[in-house]
CHARMM-style PDB file with segment names, atoms N, HN, CA, C and O in Angstrom:
ATOM      1  N   MET     1     -83.060 265.509 150.648  1.00  0.00      PROA
ATOM      2  CA  MET     1     -84.278 264.154 150.525  1.00  0.00      PROA
ATOM      3  C   MET     1     -85.019 264.381 151.385  1.00  0.00      PROA
ATOM      4  O   MET     1     -84.629 264.895 152.433  1.00  0.00      PROA
ATOM      5  N   LEU     2     -86.176 264.084 151.184  1.00  0.00      PROA
ATOM      6  HN  LEU     2     -86.492 263.666 150.332  1.00  0.00      PROA
ATOM      7  CA  LEU     2     -87.520 264.266 152.360  1.00  0.00      PROA
ATOM      8  C   LEU     2     -87.915 262.587 152.285  1.00  0.00      PROA
ATOM      9  O   LEU     2     -88.052 261.988 151.219  1.00  0.00      PROA
ATOM     10  N   ILE     3     -88.039 262.079 153.383  1.00  0.00      PROA
ATOM     11  HN  ILE     3     -87.928 262.565 154.250  1.00  0.00      PROA
ATOM     12  CA  ILE     3     -88.168 260.946 153.493  1.00  0.00      PROA
ATOM     13  C   ILE     3     -89.786 260.833 154.225  1.00  0.00      PROA
ATOM     14  O   ILE     3     -89.957 261.388 155.310  1.00  0.00      PROA
ATOM     15  N   MET     4     -90.902 260.109 153.580  1.00  0.00      PROA
ATOM     16  HN  MET     4     -90.764 259.658 152.699  1.00  0.00      PROA
ATOM     17  CA  MET     4     -92.298 259.987 153.078  1.00  0.00      PROA
ATOM     18  C   MET     4     -92.507 259.141 154.638  1.00  0.00      PROA
ATOM     19  O   MET     4     -92.212 257.946 154.609  1.00  0.00      PROA
ATOM     20  N   PRO     5     -92.892 259.590 155.692  1.00  0.00      PROA
ATOM     21  CA  PRO     5     -93.666 258.652 156.696  1.00  0.00      PROA
ATOM     22  C   PRO     5     -94.646 257.375 156.441  1.00  0.00      PROA
ATOM     23  O   PRO     5     -95.798 257.693 156.144  1.00  0.00      PROA
ATOM     24  N   LYS     6     -94.404 256.159 156.501  1.00  0.00      PROA
ATOM     25  HN  LYS     6     -93.468 255.901 156.743  1.00  0.00      PROA
ATOM     26  CA  LYS     6     -95.238 255.281 155.928  1.00  0.00      PROA
ATOM     27  C   LYS     6     -96.551 255.435 156.411  1.00  0.00      PROA
ATOM     28  O   LYS     6     -96.723 256.095 157.436  1.00  0.00      PROA
ATOM     29  N   LYS     7     -97.670 254.831 155.718  1.00  0.00      PROA
ATOM     30  HN  LYS     7     -97.530 254.296 154.885  1.00  0.00      PROA
ATOM     31  CA  LYS     7     -99.126 254.971 156.248  1.00  0.00      PROA
ATOM     32  C   LYS     7     -99.583 253.900 157.310  1.00  0.00      PROA
ATOM     33  O   LYS     7     -99.133 252.760 157.189  1.00  0.00      PROA
ATOM     34  N   ILE     8    -100.467 254.197 158.365  1.00  0.00      PROA
ATOM     35  HN  ILE     8    -100.832 255.123 158.463  1.00  0.00      PROA
ATOM     36  CA  ILE     8    -101.021 253.060 159.350  1.00  0.00      PROA
ATOM     37  C   ILE     8    -101.099 251.986 158.490  1.00  0.00      PROA
ATOM     38  O   ILE     8    -100.452 251.058 158.975  1.00  0.00      PROA
ATOM     39  N   ARG     9    -101.583 251.695 157.463  1.00  0.00      PROA
ATOM     40  HN  ARG     9    -102.109 252.449 157.068  1.00  0.00      PROA
ATOM     41  CA  ARG     9    -102.211 250.679 156.521  1.00  0.00      PROA
ATOM     42  C   ARG     9    -101.140 249.563 156.239  1.00  0.00      PROA
ATOM     43  O   ARG     9    -101.392 248.368 156.395  1.00  0.00      PROA
ATOM     44  N   GLN    10     -99.385 250.259 155.622  1.00  0.00      PROA
ATOM     45  HN  GLN    10     -99.181 251.230 155.496  1.00  0.00      PROA
ATOM     46  CA  GLN    10     -98.568 249.577 155.401  1.00  0.00      PROA
ATOM     47  C   GLN    10     -97.825 249.085 156.382  1.00  0.00      PROA
ATOM     48  O   GLN    10     -97.154 248.073 156.179  1.00  0.00      PROA
ATOM     49  N   LEU    11     -97.826 249.619 157.405  1.00  0.00      PROA
ATOM     50  HN  LEU    11     -98.371 250.441 157.569  1.00  0.00      PROA
ATOM     51  CA  LEU    11     -97.403 248.887 159.139  1.00  0.00      PROA
ATOM     52  C   LEU    11     -97.999 247.449 159.450  1.00  0.00      PROA
ATOM     53  O   LEU    11     -97.464 246.424 159.872  1.00  0.00      PROA
ATOM     54  N   ILE    12     -99.420 247.779 159.054  1.00  0.00      PROA
ATOM     55  HN  ILE    12     -99.854 248.612 158.711  1.00  0.00      PROA
ATOM     56  CA  ILE    12    -100.091 246.748 159.158  1.00  0.00      PROA
ATOM     57  C   ILE    12     -99.945 245.628 158.030  1.00  0.00      PROA
ATOM     58  O   ILE    12    -100.109 244.456 158.367  1.00  0.00      PROA
ATOM     59  N   LYS    13     -99.645 245.938 156.713  1.00  0.00      PROA
ATOM     60  HN  LYS    13     -99.512 246.891 156.439  1.00  0.00      PROA
ATOM     61  CA  LYS    13     -99.375 245.184 155.867  1.00  0.00      PROA
ATOM     62  C   LYS    13     -97.783 244.280 156.093  1.00  0.00      PROA
ATOM     63  O   LYS    13     -97.695 243.088 155.799  1.00  0.00      PROA
ATOM     64  N   ASP    14     -96.949 244.850 156.492  1.00  0.00      PROA
ATOM     65  HN  ASP    14     -97.020 245.819 156.731  1.00  0.00      PROA
ATOM     66  CA  ASP    14     -95.938 244.673 156.846  1.00  0.00      PROA
ATOM     67  C   ASP    14     -96.335 243.945 158.003  1.00  0.00      PROA
ATOM     68  O   ASP    14     -96.083 242.791 157.658  1.00  0.00      PROA
ATOM     69  N   LEU    15     -96.759 243.892 159.061  1.00  0.00      PROA
ATOM     70  HN  LEU    15     -96.963 244.830 159.341  1.00  0.00      PROA
ATOM     71  CA  LEU    15     -97.160 242.943 160.361  1.00  0.00      PROA
ATOM     72  C   LEU    15     -97.788 241.854 159.581  1.00  0.00      PROA
ATOM     73  O   LEU    15     -97.295 240.833 160.059  1.00  0.00      PROA
ATOM     74  N   GLU    16     -98.130 241.714 159.189  1.00  0.00      PROA
ATOM     75  HN  GLU    16     -98.530 242.543 158.801  1.00  0.00      PROA
ATOM     76  CA  GLU    16     -99.333 240.236 158.538  1.00  0.00      PROA
ATOM     77  C   GLU    16     -98.424 239.701 157.419  1.00  0.00      PROA
ATOM     78  O   GLU    16     -98.705 238.641 156.861  1.00  0.00      PROA
ATOM     79  N   LYS    17     -97.492 240.317 157.131  1.00  0.00      PROA
ATOM     80  HN  LYS    17     -97.264 241.178 157.585  1.00  0.00      PROA
ATOM     81  CA  LYS    17     -96.668 239.682 156.023  1.00  0.00      PROA
ATOM     82  C   LYS    17     -95.469 238.695 156.801  1.00  0.00      PROA
ATOM     83  O   LYS    17     -94.958 237.674 156.341  1.00  0.00      PROA
ATOM     84  N   ALA    18     -95.212 239.329 158.087  1.00  0.00      PROA
ATOM     85  HN  ALA    18     -95.628 240.158 158.461  1.00  0.00      PROA
ATOM     86  CA  ALA    18     -94.481 238.507 158.964  1.00  0.00      PROA
ATOM     87  C   ALA    18     -94.849 237.813 159.976  1.00  0.00      PROA
ATOM     88  O   ALA    18     -94.171 237.575 160.976  1.00  0.00      PROA
ATOM     89  N   GLY    19     -96.211 237.377 159.692  1.00  0.00      PROA
ATOM     90  HN  GLY    19     -96.761 237.570 158.880  1.00  0.00      PROA
ATOM     91  CA  GLY    19     -97.098 236.426 160.395  1.00  0.00      PROA
ATOM     92  C   GLY    19     -97.485 237.056 161.774  1.00  0.00      PROA
ATOM     93  O   GLY    19     -97.372 236.394 162.805  1.00  0.00      PROA
ATOM     94  N   PHE    20     -97.913 238.256 161.778  1.00  0.00      PROA
ATOM     95  HN  PHE    20     -98.005 238.794 160.940  1.00  0.00      PROA
ATOM     96  CA  PHE    20     -99.056 238.663 162.991  1.00  0.00      PROA
ATOM     97  C   PHE    20    -100.099 238.744 162.414  1.00  0.00      PROA
ATOM     98  O   PHE    20    -100.468 239.110 161.298  1.00  0.00      PROA
ATOM     99  N   VAL    21    -100.697 238.232 163.595  1.00  0.00      PROA
ATOM    100  HN  VAL    21    -100.398 237.934 164.502  1.00  0.00      PROA
ATOM    101  CA  VAL    21    -102.423 238.204 163.293  1.00  0.00      PROA
ATOM    102  C   VAL    21    -103.429 239.143 164.134  1.00  0.00      PROA
ATOM    103  O   VAL    21    -103.432 239.068 165.363  1.00  0.00      PROA
ATOM    104  N   ASN    22    -104.258 240.004 163.466  1.00  0.00      PROA
ATOM    105  HN  ASN    22    -104.256 240.066 162.468  1.00  0.00      PROA
ATOM    106  CA  ASN    22    -105.097 241.310 164.050  1.00  0.00      PROA
ATOM    107  C   ASN    22    -106.170 240.540 165.542  1.00  0.00      PROA
ATOM    108  O   ASN    22    -107.030 239.684 165.335  1.00  0.00      PROA
ATOM    109  N   ARG    23    -105.957 240.897 166.445  1.00  0.00      PROA
ATOM    110  HN  ARG    23    -105.258 241.592 166.613  1.00  0.00      PROA
ATOM    111  CA  ARG    23    -106.444 240.197 167.397  1.00  0.00      PROA
ATOM    112  C   ARG    23    -107.839 241.251 167.655  1.00  0.00      PROA
ATOM    113  O   ARG    23    -108.722 240.775 168.368  1.00  0.00      PROA
ATOM    114  N   GLY    24    -107.995 242.273 167.250  1.00  0.00      PROA
ATOM    115  HN  GLY    24    -107.277 242.659 166.671  1.00  0.00      PROA
ATOM    116  CA  GLY    24    -109.090 243.300 167.452  1.00  0.00      PROA
ATOM    117  C   GLY    24    -108.214 244.088 168.318  1.00  0.00      PROA
ATOM    118  O   GLY    24    -107.031 243.950 168.629  1.00  0.00      PROA
ATOM    119  N   GLY    25    -109.165 245.008 168.646  1.00  0.00      PROA
ATOM    120  HN  GLY    25    -110.126 245.120 168.393  1.00  0.00      PROA
ATOM    121  CA  GLY    25    -109.021 246.323 169.573  1.00  0.00      PROA
ATOM    122  C   GLY    25    -110.182 247.426 169.817  1.00  0.00      PROA
ATOM    123  O   GLY    25    -111.143 247.489 169.050  1.00  0.00      PROA
ATOM    124  N   ARG    26    -110.068 248.125 170.713  1.00  0.00      PROA
ATOM    125  HN  ARG    26    -109.288 248.074 171.336  1.00  0.00      PROA
ATOM    126  CA  ARG    26    -110.934 249.585 170.897  1.00  0.00      PROA
ATOM    127  C   ARG    26    -110.489 250.803 170.029  1.00  0.00      PROA
ATOM    128  O   ARG    26    -109.331 251.217 170.082  1.00  0.00      PROA
ATOM    129  N   GLY    27    -111.428 251.358 169.238  1.00  0.00      PROA
ATOM    130  HN  GLY    27    -112.369 251.021 169.195  1.00  0.00      PROA
ATOM    131  CA  GLY    27    -111.554 252.383 168.576  1.00  0.00      PROA
ATOM    132  C   GLY    27    -110.139 252.245 167.465  1.00  0.00      PROA
ATOM    133  O   GLY    27    -110.037 251.179 166.859  1.00  0.00      PROA
ATOM    134  N   SER    28    -109.294 253.111 167.274  1.00  0.00      PROA
ATOM    135  HN  SER    28    -109.377 253.977 167.767  1.00  0.00      PROA
ATOM    136  CA  SER    28    -108.321 253.086 166.095  1.00  0.00      PROA
ATOM    137  C   SER    28    -107.326 252.188 166.789  1.00  0.00      PROA
ATOM    138  O   SER    28    -106.230 252.341 166.248  1.00  0.00      PROA
ATOM    139  N   HSD    29    -107.267 251.178 167.927  1.00  0.00      PROA
ATOM    140  HN  HSD    29    -108.157 251.054 168.367  1.00  0.00      PROA
ATOM    141  CA  HSD    29    -106.278 250.655 168.383  1.00  0.00      PROA
ATOM    142  C   HSD    29    -106.448 249.017 167.698  1.00  0.00      PROA
ATOM    143  O   HSD    29    -107.541 248.453 167.644  1.00  0.00      PROA
ATOM    144  N   ARG    30    -105.018 248.331 167.149  1.00  0.00      PROA
ATOM    145  HN  ARG    30    -104.130 248.789 167.193  1.00  0.00      PROA
ATOM    146  CA  ARG    30    -105.412 247.200 166.873  1.00  0.00      PROA
ATOM    147  C   ARG    30    -104.152 246.541 167.436  1.00  0.00      PROA
ATOM    148  O   ARG    30    -103.007 246.992 167.426  1.00  0.00      PROA
ATOM    149  N   ASN    31    -104.539 245.529 167.865  1.00  0.00      PROA
ATOM    150  HN  ASN    31    -105.470 245.163 167.873  1.00  0.00      PROA
ATOM    151  CA  ASN    31    -103.447 244.446 168.658  1.00  0.00      PROA
ATOM    152  C   ASN    31    -103.366 243.375 168.013  1.00  0.00      PROA
ATOM    153  O   ASN    31    -104.291 242.569 167.918  1.00  0.00      PROA
ATOM    154  N   PHE    32    -102.111 243.236 167.435  1.00  0.00      PROA
ATOM    155  HN  PHE    32    -101.359 243.891 167.512  1.00  0.00      PROA
ATOM    156  CA  PHE    32    -101.348 241.945 166.706  1.00  0.00      PROA
ATOM    157  C   PHE    32    -100.429 241.295 167.558  1.00  0.00      PROA
ATOM    158  O   PHE    32     -99.534 241.765 168.260  1.00  0.00      PROA
ATOM    159  N   LEU    33    -100.790 240.177 167.385  1.00  0.00      PROA
ATOM    160  HN  LEU    33    -101.518 239.795 166.814  1.00  0.00      PROA
ATOM    161  CA  LEU    33     -99.989 238.834 168.300  1.00  0.00      PROA
ATOM    162  C   LEU    33     -99.526 238.007 167.145  1.00  0.00      PROA
ATOM    163  O   LEU    33    -100.169 237.942 166.097  1.00  0.00      PROA
ATOM    164  N   HSD    34     -98.153 237.237 167.396  1.00  0.00      PROA
ATOM    165  HN  HSD    34     -97.631 237.290 168.247  1.00  0.00      PROA
ATOM    166  CA  HSD    34     -97.576 236.307 166.596  1.00  0.00      PROA
ATOM    167  C   HSD    34     -97.395 235.037 167.210  1.00  0.00      PROA
ATOM    168  O   HSD    34     -97.262 235.159 168.427  1.00  0.00      PROA
ATOM    169  N   GLU    35     -97.343 233.885 166.816  1.00  0.00      PROA
ATOM    170  HN  GLU    35     -97.451 233.785 165.827  1.00  0.00      PROA
ATOM    171  CA  GLU    35     -97.456 232.670 167.508  1.00  0.00      PROA
ATOM    172  C   GLU    35     -96.338 232.444 168.266  1.00  0.00      PROA
ATOM    173  O   GLU    35     -96.376 231.532 169.092  1.00  0.00      PROA
ATOM    174  N   ARG    36     -95.555 232.968 168.164  1.00  0.00      PROA
ATOM    175  HN  ARG    36     -95.524 233.709 167.493  1.00  0.00      PROA
ATOM    176  CA  ARG    36     -94.271 232.927 169.281  1.00  0.00      PROA
ATOM    177  C   ARG    36     -94.367 234.155 170.953  1.00  0.00      PROA
ATOM    178  O   ARG    36     -93.573 234.570 171.798  1.00  0.00      PROA
ATOM    179  N   GLY    37     -96.021 234.309 170.605  1.00  0.00      PROA
ATOM    180  HN  GLY    37     -96.666 233.973 169.918  1.00  0.00      PROA
ATOM    181  CA  GLY    37     -96.234 235.271 171.685  1.00  0.00      PROA
ATOM    182  C   GLY    37     -96.038 236.848 171.892  1.00  0.00      PROA
ATOM    183  O   GLY    37     -96.213 237.527 172.904  1.00  0.00      PROA
ATOM    184  N   ILE    38     -95.634 237.195 170.656  1.00  0.00      PROA
ATOM    185  HN  ILE    38     -95.492 236.643 169.834  1.00  0.00      PROA
ATOM    186  CA  ILE    38     -94.873 238.565 170.560  1.00  0.00      PROA
ATOM    187  C   ILE    38     -95.983 239.350 170.361  1.00  0.00      PROA
ATOM    188  O   ILE    38     -96.767 238.763 169.615  1.00  0.00      PROA
ATOM    189  N   THR    39     -96.487 240.701 170.797  1.00  0.00      PROA
ATOM    190  HN  THR    39     -95.850 241.178 171.403  1.00  0.00      PROA
ATOM    191  CA  THR    39     -97.713 241.505 170.659  1.00  0.00      PROA
ATOM    192  C   THR    39     -96.885 242.924 170.606  1.00  0.00      PROA
ATOM    193  O   THR    39     -95.920 243.277 171.284  1.00  0.00      PROA
ATOM    194  N   VAL    40     -97.640 243.659 169.503  1.00  0.00      PROA
ATOM    195  HN  VAL    40     -98.424 243.372 168.953  1.00  0.00      PROA
ATOM    196  CA  VAL    40     -97.500 244.504 169.234  1.00  0.00      PROA
ATOM    197  C   VAL    40     -99.234 245.457 168.907  1.00  0.00      PROA
ATOM    198  O   VAL    40    -100.232 244.842 168.530  1.00  0.00      PROA
ATOM    199  N   THR    41     -99.224 246.770 169.124  1.00  0.00      PROA
ATOM    200  HN  THR    41     -98.414 247.269 169.431  1.00  0.00      PROA
ATOM    201  CA  THR    41    -100.034 247.685 169.108  1.00  0.00      PROA
ATOM    202  C   THR    41    -100.298 248.573 168.013  1.00  0.00      PROA
ATOM    203  O   THR    41     -99.267 249.230 167.870  1.00  0.00      PROA
ATOM    204  N   VAL    42    -101.056 248.889 167.259  1.00  0.00      PROA
ATOM    205  HN  VAL    42    -101.894 248.355 167.375  1.00  0.00      PROA
ATOM    206  CA  VAL    42    -100.789 249.832 166.041  1.00  0.00      PROA
ATOM    207  C   VAL    42    -102.001 250.464 166.469  1.00  0.00      PROA
ATOM    208  O   VAL    42    -102.953 249.750 166.785  1.00  0.00      PROA
ATOM    209  N   SER    43    -102.117 252.114 166.537  1.00  0.00      PROA
ATOM    210  HN  SER    43    -101.344 252.695 166.281  1.00  0.00      PROA
ATOM    211  CA  SER    43    -102.860 253.176 166.773  1.00  0.00      PROA
ATOM    212  C   SER    43    -102.937 253.782 165.587  1.00  0.00      PROA
ATOM    213  O   SER    43    -101.967 254.253 164.994  1.00  0.00      PROA
ATOM    214  N   GLY    44    -104.233 253.798 165.144  1.00  0.00      PROA
ATOM    215  HN  GLY    44    -105.021 253.416 165.626  1.00  0.00      PROA
ATOM    216  CA  GLY    44    -104.489 255.575 164.224  1.00  0.00      PROA
ATOM    217  C   GLY    44    -105.483 254.876 163.119  1.00  0.00      PROA
ATOM    218  O   GLY    44    -105.606 253.655 163.020  1.00  0.00      PROA
ATOM    219  N   LYS    45    -106.250 255.944 162.212  1.00  0.00      PROA
ATOM    220  HN  LYS    45    -106.150 256.935 162.293  1.00  0.00      PROA
ATOM    221  CA  LYS    45    -106.817 255.461 160.881  1.00  0.00      PROA
ATOM    222  C   LYS    45    -105.684 254.842 159.773  1.00  0.00      PROA
ATOM    223  O   LYS    45    -104.463 254.958 159.874  1.00  0.00      PROA
ATOM    224  N   LEU    46    -106.220 254.346 158.991  1.00  0.00      PROA
ATOM    225  HN  LEU    46    -107.212 254.252 158.908  1.00  0.00      PROA
ATOM    226  CA  LEU    46    -105.408 253.344 158.175  1.00  0.00      PROA
ATOM    227  C   LEU    46    -104.751 254.308 156.907  1.00  0.00      PROA
ATOM    228  O   LEU    46    -103.740 254.003 156.274  1.00  0.00      PROA
ATOM    229  N   GLY    47    -105.493 255.417 156.716  1.00  0.00      PROA
ATOM    230  HN  GLY    47    -106.314 255.665 157.230  1.00  0.00      PROA
ATOM    231  CA  GLY    47    -104.599 256.561 155.778  1.00  0.00      PROA
ATOM    232  C   GLY    47    -104.259 257.699 156.848  1.00  0.00      PROA
ATOM    233  O   GLY    47    -104.629 258.847 156.599  1.00  0.00      PROA
ATOM    234  N   ASP    48    -103.476 257.386 158.185  1.00  0.00      PROA
ATOM    235  HN  ASP    48    -103.176 256.454 158.387  1.00  0.00      PROA
ATOM    236  CA  ASP    48    -102.456 258.548 158.711  1.00  0.00      PROA
ATOM    237  C   ASP    48    -101.358 257.801 158.546  1.00  0.00      PROA
ATOM    238  O   ASP    48    -101.287 256.583 158.377  1.00  0.00      PROA
ATOM    239  N   ASP    49    -100.177 258.910 158.627  1.00  0.00      PROA
ATOM    240  HN  ASP    49    -100.235 259.899 158.764  1.00  0.00      PROA
ATOM    241  CA  ASP    49     -99.378 258.733 158.734  1.00  0.00      PROA
ATOM    242  C   ASP    49     -98.543 258.074 159.775  1.00  0.00      PROA
ATOM    243  O   ASP    49     -98.874 258.503 160.880  1.00  0.00      PROA
ATOM    244  N   ALA    50     -97.567 257.177 159.846  1.00  0.00      PROA
ATOM    245  HN  ALA    50     -97.298 256.828 158.949  1.00  0.00      PROA
ATOM    246  CA  ALA    50     -97.358 256.719 160.919  1.00  0.00      PROA
ATOM    247  C   ALA    50     -96.096 257.490 162.060  1.00  0.00      PROA
ATOM    248  O   ALA    50     -94.977 257.857 161.702  1.00  0.00      PROA
ATOM    249  N   LYS    51     -96.519 257.564 163.108  1.00  0.00      PROA
ATOM    250  HN  LYS    51     -97.428 257.266 163.399  1.00  0.00      PROA
ATOM    251  CA  LYS    51     -94.845 258.474 163.685  1.00  0.00      PROA
ATOM    252  C   LYS    51     -93.810 257.532 163.793  1.00  0.00      PROA
ATOM    253  O   LYS    51     -93.896 256.305 163.842  1.00  0.00      PROA
ATOM    254  N   PRO    52     -92.880 258.213 163.822  1.00  0.00      PROA
ATOM    255  CA  PRO    52     -91.579 257.683 163.704  1.00  0.00      PROA
ATOM    256  C   PRO    52     -91.736 256.588 165.021  1.00  0.00      PROA
ATOM    257  O   PRO    52     -91.753 255.447 164.559  1.00  0.00      PROA
ATOM    258  N   TYR    53     -91.803 256.586 165.851  1.00  0.00      PROA
ATOM    259  HN  TYR    53     -91.789 257.513 166.226  1.00  0.00      PROA
ATOM    260  CA  TYR    53     -91.814 255.623 167.143  1.00  0.00      PROA
ATOM    261  C   TYR    53     -92.668 253.960 166.893  1.00  0.00      PROA
ATOM    262  O   TYR    53     -92.336 252.861 167.340  1.00  0.00      PROA
ATOM    263  N   GLN    54     -94.225 254.460 165.728  1.00  0.00      PROA
ATOM    264  HN  GLN    54     -94.494 255.353 165.366  1.00  0.00      PROA
ATOM    265  CA  GLN    54     -94.422 253.489 165.156  1.00  0.00      PROA
ATOM    266  C   GLN    54     -93.651 252.168 164.568  1.00  0.00      PROA
ATOM    267  O   GLN    54     -93.512 251.013 164.971  1.00  0.00      PROA
ATOM    268  N   GLU    55     -93.046 253.194 162.959  1.00  0.00      PROA
ATOM    269  HN  GLU    55     -93.159 254.132 162.631  1.00  0.00      PROA
ATOM    270  CA  GLU    55     -92.339 252.592 162.637  1.00  0.00      PROA
ATOM    271  C   GLU    55     -91.329 251.986 162.940  1.00  0.00      PROA
ATOM    272  O   GLU    55     -91.016 251.071 162.178  1.00  0.00      PROA
ATOM    273  N   LYS    56     -90.384 252.267 164.221  1.00  0.00      PROA
ATOM    274  HN  LYS    56     -90.638 253.011 164.840  1.00  0.00      PROA
ATOM    275  CA  LYS    56     -89.559 251.661 164.729  1.00  0.00      PROA
ATOM    276  C   LYS    56     -89.779 250.579 165.636  1.00  0.00      PROA
ATOM    277  O   LYS    56     -89.004 249.701 166.016  1.00  0.00      PROA
ATOM    278  N   THR    57     -91.248 250.850 165.977  1.00  0.00      PROA
ATOM    279  HN  THR    57     -91.878 251.563 165.669  1.00  0.00      PROA
ATOM    280  CA  THR    57     -91.695 249.232 167.010  1.00  0.00      PROA
ATOM    281  C   THR    57     -92.119 248.091 165.903  1.00  0.00      PROA
ATOM    282  O   THR    57     -91.938 246.873 165.927  1.00  0.00      PROA
ATOM    283  N   VAL    58     -92.582 248.708 165.186  1.00  0.00      PROA
ATOM    284  HN  VAL    58     -92.730 249.696 165.166  1.00  0.00      PROA
ATOM    285  CA  VAL    58     -92.979 247.550 164.123  1.00  0.00      PROA
ATOM    286  C   VAL    58     -91.907 246.848 163.505  1.00  0.00      PROA
ATOM    287  O   VAL    58     -91.903 245.634 163.305  1.00  0.00      PROA
ATOM    288  N   LYS    59     -90.934 247.701 163.186  1.00  0.00      PROA
ATOM    289  HN  LYS    59     -90.938 248.688 163.348  1.00  0.00      PROA
ATOM    290  CA  LYS    59     -89.550 247.142 162.481  1.00  0.00      PROA
ATOM    291  C   LYS    59     -89.090 246.192 162.945  1.00  0.00      PROA
ATOM    292  O   LYS    59     -88.792 245.164 162.337  1.00  0.00      PROA
ATOM    293  N   GLN    60     -88.910 246.519 164.670  1.00  0.00      PROA
ATOM    294  HN  GLN    60     -89.153 247.354 165.164  1.00  0.00      PROA
ATOM    295  CA  GLN    60     -88.258 245.732 165.719  1.00  0.00      PROA
ATOM    296  C   GLN    60     -88.752 244.670 165.924  1.00  0.00      PROA
ATOM    297  O   GLN    60     -88.089 243.638 165.820  1.00  0.00      PROA
ATOM    298  N   LYS    61     -90.313 244.675 166.337  1.00  0.00      PROA
ATOM    299  HN  LYS    61     -90.851 245.513 166.421  1.00  0.00      PROA
ATOM    300  CA  LYS    61     -90.976 243.153 166.182  1.00  0.00      PROA
ATOM    301  C   LYS    61     -91.208 242.114 165.615  1.00  0.00      PROA
ATOM    302  O   LYS    61     -91.380 240.926 165.889  1.00  0.00      PROA
ATOM    303  N   ILE    62     -91.170 243.113 164.316  1.00  0.00      PROA
ATOM    304  HN  ILE    62     -91.030 244.077 164.093  1.00  0.00      PROA
ATOM    305  CA  ILE    62     -90.670 241.839 162.968  1.00  0.00      PROA
ATOM    306  C   ILE    62     -89.047 241.663 163.045  1.00  0.00      PROA
ATOM    307  O   ILE    62     -88.596 240.703 162.420  1.00  0.00      PROA
ATOM    308  N   GLU    63     -88.542 242.120 163.434  1.00  0.00      PROA
ATOM    309  HN  GLU    63     -88.908 242.900 163.942  1.00  0.00      PROA
ATOM    310  CA  GLU    63     -86.733 241.551 163.643  1.00  0.00      PROA
ATOM    311  C   GLU    63     -87.064 240.595 164.335  1.00  0.00      PROA
ATOM    312  O   GLU    63     -86.740 239.484 163.917  1.00  0.00      PROA
ATOM    313  N   GLU    64     -87.867 240.700 165.706  1.00  0.00      PROA
ATOM    314  HN  GLU    64     -88.130 241.603 166.045  1.00  0.00      PROA
ATOM    315  CA  GLU    64     -87.772 240.155 166.558  1.00  0.00      PROA
ATOM    316  C   GLU    64     -88.143 238.330 166.414  1.00  0.00      PROA
ATOM    317  O   GLU    64     -87.583 237.388 166.973  1.00  0.00      PROA
ATOM    318  N   VAL    65     -89.217 238.340 165.509  1.00  0.00      PROA
ATOM    319  HN  VAL    65     -89.673 239.105 165.055  1.00  0.00      PROA
ATOM    320  CA  VAL    65     -89.967 237.075 165.187  1.00  0.00      PROA
ATOM    321  C   VAL    65     -89.063 236.122 163.789  1.00  0.00      PROA
ATOM    322  O   VAL    65     -89.448 235.095 163.229  1.00  0.00      PROA
ATOM    323  N   ARG    66     -87.767 236.930 163.541  1.00  0.00      PROA
ATOM    324  HN  ARG    66     -87.454 237.764 163.996  1.00  0.00      PROA
ATOM    325  CA  ARG    66     -87.444 236.309 162.197  1.00  0.00      PROA
ATOM    326  C   ARG    66     -86.355 235.234 162.967  1.00  0.00      PROA
ATOM    327  OT1 ARG    66     -85.731 234.406 162.302  1.00  0.00      PROA
TER     328      ARG     66
END
């Protein structure tokens, strides 16, 4: 069974749902900040497939704020 990677736009939706706020960035980079002081940077165009490390990082950061 082949698992399809998430899209960058889905990672962003997941972060925003967890309370992260987009603080902007340069080019295709977006910096997200949570009120607890936790930051994460997501790079890539919205329609791009997320790299495995990006999915892992976003998942870890969301777990940190729970």
